[in-house]
Backbone and ligand atoms as CSV (ligand in chain L), in Angstrom:
chain,resi,resn,atom,element,x,y,z
A,1,UNK,N,N,121.465,84.769,97.628
A,1,UNK,CA,C,120.300,83.870,97.707
A,1,UNK,C,C,119.936,83.340,96.320
A,2,UNK,N,N,119.825,84.232,95.337
A,2,UNK,CA,C,119.496,83.823,93.968
A,2,UNK,C,C,120.581,82.885,93.428
A,3,UNK,N,N,121.821,83.175,93.801
A,3,UNK,CA,C,122.955,82.355,93.379
A,3,UNK,C,C,122.819,80.927,93.910
A,4,UNK,N,N,122.450,80.843,95.166
A,4,UNK,CA,C,122.206,79.577,95.825
A,4,UNK,C,C,121.152,78.763,95.089
A,5,UNK,N,N,120.106,79.442,94.726
A,5,UNK,CA,C,118.986,78.818,94.040
A,5,UNK,C,C,119.417,78.317,92.657
A,6,UNK,N,N,120.196,79.146,91.957
A,6,UNK,CA,C,120.710,78.764,90.647
A,6,UNK,C,C,121.575,77.522,90.743
A,7,UNK,N,N,122.426,77.486,91.778
A,7,UNK,CA,C,123.304,76.330,91.948
A,7,UNK,C,C,122.503,75.073,92.235
A,8,UNK,N,N,121.461,75.212,93.033
A,8,UNK,CA,C,120.606,74.061,93.320
A,8,UNK,C,C,119.913,73.581,92.055
A,9,UNK,N,N,119.475,74.530,91.258
A,9,UNK,CA,C,118.824,74.175,89.996
A,9,UNK,C,C,119.803,73.450,89.067
A,10,UNK,N,N,121.020,73.976,88.968
A,10,UNK,CA,C,122.017,73.334,88.123
A,10,UNK,C,C,122.355,71.934,88.607
A,11,UNK,N,N,122.413,71.769,89.923
A,11,UNK,CA,C,122.715,70.461,90.500
A,11,UNK,C,C,121.622,69.451,90.178
A,12,UNK,N,N,120.409,69.944,89.960
A,12,UNK,CA,C,119.270,69.065,89.686
A,12,UNK,C,C,118.814,69.130,88.237
A,13,UNK,N,N,119.669,69.623,87.368
A,13,UNK,CA,C,119.214,69.942,86.018
A,13,UNK,C,C,118.660,68.739,85.245
A,14,UNK,N,N,119.086,67.539,85.627
A,14,UNK,CA,C,118.604,66.344,84.936
A,14,UNK,C,C,117.092,66.188,85.052
A,15,UNK,N,N,116.550,66.504,86.226
A,15,UNK,CA,C,115.110,66.303,86.373
A,15,UNK,C,C,114.373,67.548,86.847
A,16,UNK,N,N,114.945,68.694,86.584
A,16,UNK,CA,C,114.324,69.904,87.089
A,16,UNK,C,C,114.620,71.073,86.161
A,17,UNK,N,N,113.594,71.805,85.786
A,17,UNK,CA,C,113.787,72.943,84.881
A,17,UNK,C,C,113.537,74.279,85.565
A,18,UNK,N,N,113.156,74.218,86.833
A,18,UNK,CA,C,112.917,75.455,87.556
A,18,UNK,C,C,112.924,75.214,89.045
A,19,UNK,N,N,113.167,76.266,89.819
A,19,UNK,CA,C,113.145,76.154,91.280
A,19,UNK,C,C,112.522,77.424,91.865
A,20,UNK,N,N,111.845,77.245,92.971
A,20,UNK,CA,C,111.366,78.404,93.729
A,20,UNK,C,C,112.105,78.406,95.056
A,21,UNK,N,N,112.349,79.593,95.603
A,21,UNK,CA,C,113.158,79.722,96.817
A,21,UNK,C,C,112.610,78.894,97.973
A,22,UNK,N,N,111.293,78.827,98.086
A,22,UNK,CA,C,110.756,78.092,99.242
A,22,UNK,C,C,110.951,76.584,99.138
A,23,UNK,N,N,111.364,76.095,97.949
A,23,UNK,CA,C,111.687,74.669,97.829
A,23,UNK,C,C,112.981,74.335,98.552
A,24,UNK,N,N,113.839,75.348,98.744
A,24,UNK,CA,C,115.057,75.092,99.502
A,24,UNK,C,C,115.006,75.812,100.852
A,25,UNK,N,N,113.794,76.033,101.313
A,25,UNK,CA,C,113.607,76.490,102.683
A,25,UNK,C,C,113.701,77.989,102.899
A,26,UNK,N,N,113.632,78.757,101.820
A,26,UNK,CA,C,113.703,80.206,101.976
A,26,UNK,C,C,112.358,80.808,101.609
A,27,UNK,N,N,111.795,81.537,102.533
A,27,UNK,CA,C,110.452,82.047,102.326
A,27,UNK,C,C,110.456,83.398,101.609
A,28,UNK,N,N,110.930,83.369,100.372
A,28,UNK,CA,C,110.948,84.600,99.571
A,28,UNK,C,C,110.414,84.284,98.188
A,29,UNK,N,N,109.889,85.307,97.531
A,29,UNK,CA,C,109.345,85.093,96.185
A,29,UNK,C,C,110.440,85.253,95.142
A,30,UNK,N,N,111.268,84.211,95.027
A,30,UNK,CA,C,112.318,84.206,94.009
A,30,UNK,C,C,112.174,82.905,93.227
A,31,UNK,N,N,112.245,82.989,91.912
A,31,UNK,CA,C,112.242,81.764,91.111
A,31,UNK,C,C,113.391,81.806,90.102
A,32,UNK,N,N,113.877,80.637,89.751
A,32,UNK,CA,C,114.841,80.535,88.659
A,32,UNK,C,C,114.316,79.449,87.726
A,33,UNK,N,N,114.626,79.580,86.467
A,33,UNK,CA,C,114.162,78.574,85.509
A,33,UNK,C,C,114.996,78.640,84.244
A,34,UNK,N,N,114.821,77.596,83.461
A,34,UNK,CA,C,115.522,77.470,82.201
A,34,UNK,C,C,114.714,78.189,81.130
A,35,UNK,N,N,115.239,79.302,80.623
A,35,UNK,CA,C,114.568,80.047,79.558
A,35,UNK,C,C,115.263,79.733,78.240
A,36,UNK,N,N,114.841,78.649,77.609
A,36,UNK,CA,C,115.412,78.189,76.344
A,36,UNK,C,C,116.931,78.132,76.370
A,37,UNK,N,N,117.471,77.521,77.422
A,37,UNK,CA,C,118.905,77.294,77.480
A,37,UNK,C,C,119.678,78.227,78.403
A,38,UNK,N,N,119.088,79.348,78.795
A,38,UNK,CA,C,119.763,80.234,79.754
A,38,UNK,C,C,118.938,80.289,81.029
A,39,UNK,N,N,119.633,80.273,82.147
A,39,UNK,CA,C,118.906,80.384,83.400
A,39,UNK,C,C,118.535,81.831,83.670
A,40,UNK,N,N,117.310,81.990,84.126
A,40,UNK,CA,C,116.808,83.327,84.390
A,40,UNK,C,C,116.332,83.379,85.839
A,41,UNK,N,N,116.543,84.524,86.479
A,41,UNK,CA,C,116.096,84.703,87.862
A,41,UNK,C,C,115.045,85.804,87.899
A,42,UNK,N,N,113.995,85.570,88.668
A,42,UNK,CA,C,112.973,86.603,88.848
A,42,UNK,C,C,112.708,86.813,90.323
A,43,UNK,N,N,112.623,88.068,90.716
A,43,UNK,CA,C,112.240,88.404,92.081
A,43,UNK,C,C,110.800,88.912,92.058
A,44,UNK,N,N,110.005,88.440,93.011
A,44,UNK,CA,C,108.600,88.848,93.125
A,44,UNK,C,C,107.821,88.740,91.816
A,45,UNK,N,N,107.913,87.609,91.136
A,45,UNK,CA,C,107.184,87.479,89.875
A,45,UNK,C,C,105.670,87.457,90.105
A,46,UNK,N,N,104.961,88.039,89.159
A,46,UNK,CA,C,103.512,88.141,89.254
A,46,UNK,C,C,102.945,88.035,87.846
A,47,UNK,N,N,101.967,87.159,87.647
A,47,UNK,CA,C,101.350,87.057,86.329
A,47,UNK,C,C,100.280,88.138,86.215
A,48,UNK,N,N,100.443,89.041,85.250
A,48,UNK,CA,C,99.494,90.141,85.134
A,48,UNK,C,C,98.477,89.896,84.027
A,49,UNK,N,N,98.784,88.951,83.137
A,49,UNK,CA,C,97.877,88.651,82.043
A,49,UNK,C,C,98.125,87.215,81.598
A,50,UNK,N,N,97.067,86.496,81.260
A,50,UNK,CA,C,97.248,85.129,80.780
A,50,UNK,C,C,96.175,84.791,79.770
A,51,UNK,N,N,96.525,83.949,78.793
A,51,UNK,CA,C,95.534,83.549,77.794
A,51,UNK,C,C,95.845,82.164,77.257
A,52,UNK,N,N,94.812,81.533,76.709
A,52,UNK,CA,C,94.977,80.222,76.087
A,52,UNK,C,C,95.100,79.088,77.084
A,53,UNK,N,N,94.070,78.873,77.934
A,53,UNK,CA,C,94.153,77.795,78.919
A,53,UNK,C,C,94.207,76.407,78.263
A,54,UNK,N,N,94.908,75.480,78.861
A,54,UNK,CA,C,94.937,74.097,78.384
A,54,UNK,C,C,95.237,73.185,79.556
A,55,UNK,N,N,94.923,71.911,79.386
A,55,UNK,CA,C,95.194,70.938,80.440
A,55,UNK,C,C,96.458,70.176,80.112
A,56,UNK,N,N,97.281,69.927,81.130
A,56,UNK,CA,C,98.519,69.211,80.891
A,56,UNK,C,C,98.860,68.386,82.128
A,57,UNK,N,N,99.986,67.686,82.066
A,57,UNK,CA,C,100.454,66.935,83.228
A,57,UNK,C,C,101.855,67.391,83.561
A,58,UNK,N,N,102.132,67.529,84.844
A,58,UNK,CA,C,103.445,68.000,85.261
A,58,UNK,C,C,104.010,67.141,86.369
A,59,UNK,N,N,105.326,67.072,86.392
A,59,UNK,CA,C,106.015,66.464,87.504
A,59,UNK,C,C,106.686,67.562,88.305
A,60,UNK,N,N,107.164,67.194,89.497
A,60,UNK,CA,C,107.768,68.195,90.370
A,60,UNK,C,C,108.772,67.507,91.270
A,61,UNK,N,N,109.850,68.198,91.565
A,61,UNK,CA,C,110.848,67.659,92.491
A,61,UNK,C,C,110.235,67.359,93.850
A,62,UNK,N,N,109.205,68.127,94.221
A,62,UNK,CA,C,108.588,67.974,95.534
A,62,UNK,C,C,107.571,66.834,95.582
A,63,UNK,N,N,107.370,66.159,94.453
A,63,UNK,CA,C,106.368,65.098,94.381
A,63,UNK,C,C,106.925,63.916,93.608
A,64,UNK,N,N,106.271,62.761,93.740
A,64,UNK,CA,C,106.616,61.686,92.816
A,64,UNK,C,C,105.489,61.558,91.803
A,65,UNK,N,N,105.833,61.206,90.581
A,65,UNK,CA,C,104.845,61.064,89.526
A,65,UNK,C,C,104.412,62.399,88.962
A,66,UNK,N,N,103.328,62.367,88.183
A,66,UNK,CA,C,102.847,63.603,87.578
A,66,UNK,C,C,101.400,63.839,87.988
A,67,UNK,N,N,100.967,65.080,87.817
A,67,UNK,CA,C,99.575,65.426,88.111
A,67,UNK,C,C,99.000,66.283,87.003
A,68,UNK,N,N,97.712,66.198,86.846
A,68,UNK,CA,C,97.041,67.035,85.850
A,68,UNK,C,C,96.913,68.461,86.380
A,69,UNK,N,N,97.058,69.411,85.485
A,69,UNK,CA,C,96.918,70.798,85.896
A,69,UNK,C,C,96.488,71.660,84.722
A,70,UNK,N,N,95.981,72.838,85.016
A,70,UNK,CA,C,95.588,73.770,83.960
A,70,UNK,C,C,96.646,74.867,83.861
A,71,UNK,N,N,97.118,75.117,82.649
A,71,UNK,CA,C,98.105,76.175,82.410
A,71,UNK,C,C,97.638,77.071,81.274
A,72,UNK,N,N,98.364,78.168,81.081
A,72,UNK,CA,C,98.042,79.095,79.994
A,72,UNK,C,C,99.197,79.151,79.005
A,73,UNK,N,N,98.854,79.224,77.718
A,73,UNK,CA,C,99.888,79.208,76.681
A,73,UNK,C,C,100.727,80.473,76.666
A,74,UNK,N,N,100.087,81.573,77.006
A,74,UNK,CA,C,100.794,82.848,76.964
A,74,UNK,C,C,100.570,83.593,78.276
A,75,UNK,N,N,101.646,84.045,78.890
A,75,UNK,CA,C,101.516,84.810,80.127
A,75,UNK,C,C,102.382,86.068,80.055
A,76,UNK,N,N,101.913,87.109,80.721
A,76,UNK,CA,C,102.700,88.326,80.840
A,76,UNK,C,C,103.085,88.424,82.310
A,77,UNK,N,N,104.392,88.548,82.567
A,77,UNK,CA,C,104.876,88.523,83.942
A,77,UNK,C,C,105.536,89.850,84.308
A,78,UNK,N,N,105.188,90.366,85.480
A,78,UNK,CA,C,105.897,91.515,86.016
A,78,UNK,C,C,106.835,90.992,87.103
A,79,UNK,N,N,108.099,91.377,87.051
A,79,UNK,CA,C,109.078,90.853,88.004
A,79,UNK,C,C,110.224,91.843,88.142
A,80,UNK,N,N,111.115,91.579,89.082
A,80,UNK,CA,C,112.338,92.373,89.190
A,80,UNK,C,C,113.516,91.496,88.793
A,81,UNK,N,N,114.439,92.066,88.037
A,81,UNK,CA,C,115.613,91.304,87.618
A,81,UNK,C,C,116.703,91.349,88.696
A,82,UNK,N,N,117.889,90.840,88.364
A,82,UNK,CA,C,118.990,90.761,89.344
A,82,UNK,C,C,119.369,92.129,89.900
A,83,UNK,N,N,119.093,93.181,89.122
A,83,UNK,CA,C,119.408,94.537,89.603
A,83,UNK,C,C,118.195,95.189,90.253
A,84,UNK,N,N,117.165,94.378,90.506
A,84,UNK,CA,C,115.916,94.836,91.110
A,84,UNK,C,C,115.203,95.904,90.284
A,85,UNK,N,N,115.419,95.845,88.968
A,85,UNK,CA,C,114.659,96.716,88.080
A,85,UNK,C,C,113.367,95.997,87.697
A,86,UNK,N,N,112.274,96.727,87.692
A,86,UNK,CA,C,110.995,96.118,87.341
A,86,UNK,C,C,110.926,95.889,85.835
A,87,UNK,N,N,110.520,94.708,85.456
A,87,UNK,CA,C,110.425,94.329,84.052
A,87,UNK,C,C,109.062,93.715,83.779
A,88,UNK,N,N,108.637,93.830,82.529
A,88,UNK,CA,C,107.385,93.243,82.090
A,88,UNK,C,C,107.703,92.442,80.837
A,89,UNK,N,N,107.383,91.153,80.840
A,89,UNK,CA,C,107.774,90.331,79.706
A,89,UNK,C,C,106.723,89.260,79.451
A,90,UNK,N,N,106.521,88.962,78.172
A,90,UNK,CA,C,105.576,87.919,77.793
A,90,UNK,C,C,106.323,86.627,77.472
A,91,UNK,N,N,105.825,85.539,78.004
A,91,UNK,CA,C,106.414,84.222,77.738
A,91,UNK,C,C,105.345,83.315,77.171
A,92,UNK,N,N,105.770,82.384,76.315
A,92,UNK,CA,C,104.800,81.445,75.744
A,92,UNK,C,C,105.342,80.021,75.843
A,93,UNK,N,N,104.454,79.077,75.624
A,93,UNK,CA,C,104.835,77.672,75.502
A,93,UNK,C,C,105.461,77.091,76.756
A,94,UNK,N,N,106.513,76.313,76.547
A,94,UNK,CA,C,107.168,75.561,77.608
A,94,UNK,C,C,107.697,76.471,78.715
A,95,UNK,N,N,108.366,77.563,78.330
A,95,UNK,CA,C,108.902,78.491,79.325
A,95,UNK,C,C,107.777,79.064,80.184
A,96,UNK,N,N,106.674,79.421,79.532
A,96,UNK,CA,C,105.521,79.957,80.261
A,96,UNK,C,C,105.007,78.942,81.269
A,97,UNK,N,N,105.011,77.676,80.853
A,97,UNK,CA,C,104.519,76.617,81.747
A,97,UNK,C,C,105.417,76.465,82.978
A,98,UNK,N,N,106.730,76.511,82.767
A,98,UNK,CA,C,107.662,76.406,83.894
A,98,UNK,C,C,107.431,77.558,84.879
A,99,UNK,N,N,107.298,78.766,84.340
A,99,UNK,CA,C,107.105,79.935,85.199
A,99,UNK,C,C,105.826,79.793,86.029
A,100,UNK,N,N,104.754,79.333,85.399
A,100,UNK,CA,C,103.489,79.168,86.122
A,100,UNK,C,C,103.658,78.155,87.250
A,101,UNK,N,N,104.392,77.092,86.975
A,101,UNK,CA,C,104.640,76.067,87.980
A,101,UNK,C,C,105.420,76.648,89.165
A,102,UNK,N,N,106.464,77.414,88.857
A,102,UNK,CA,C,107.311,77.960,89.933
A,102,UNK,C,C,106.599,79.052,90.726
A,103,UNK,N,N,105.773,79.847,90.041
A,103,UNK,CA,C,105.021,80.871,90.772
A,103,UNK,C,C,104.027,80.195,91.724
A,104,UNK,N,N,103.440,79.080,91.283
A,104,UNK,CA,C,102.577,78.302,92.175
A,104,UNK,C,C,103.310,77.915,93.449
A,105,UNK,N,N,104.579,77.509,93.311
A,105,UNK,CA,C,105.369,77.168,94.500
A,105,UNK,C,C,105.437,78.354,95.462
A,106,UNK,N,N,105.620,79.541,94.900
A,106,UNK,CA,C,105.693,80.751,95.743
A,106,UNK,C,C,104.389,80.962,96.511
A,107,UNK,N,N,103.264,80.557,95.898
A,107,UNK,CA,C,101.970,80.706,96.570
A,107,UNK,C,C,101.707,79.539,97.511
A,108,UNK,N,N,102.649,78.580,97.547
A,108,UNK,CA,C,102.463,77.419,98.405
A,108,UNK,C,C,101.641,76.326,97.741
A,109,UNK,N,N,101.449,76.444,96.432
A,109,UNK,CA,C,100.680,75.436,95.689
A,109,UNK,C,C,101.671,74.494,95.009
A,110,UNK,N,N,101.477,73.192,95.183
A,110,UNK,CA,C,102.326,72.240,94.463
A,110,UNK,C,C,101.467,71.570,93.405
A,111,UNK,N,N,101.649,72.011,92.170
A,111,UNK,CA,C,100.858,71.682,90.970
A,111,UNK,C,C,99.360,71.891,91.221
L,1,ZN,ZN,ZN,107.594,71.979,91.374
């Protein structure tokens, strides 16, 4: 399943930096995204801490155009990796923004 998602992301890499499983019709909490040049997969990602709110505009494969949204500069995420080991990691900046966007997809929120 994660492999499928990665392939879909790669196929759309020109206009997409992340994907959530439910974007391709699978109702599971899996996301993949571009982490500074390497694709990363997370199972059951959850933001446990966030700081530095700011307003920005985002586009999405599921929408046309961009929309305003509030994001956080720094987030701490708890997730399971490909081996289903629980991990805790802090992300900042652009990568953090992508993750927040994809986790929103898992919650059924589009931006
Ligand atoms: Zn999106």
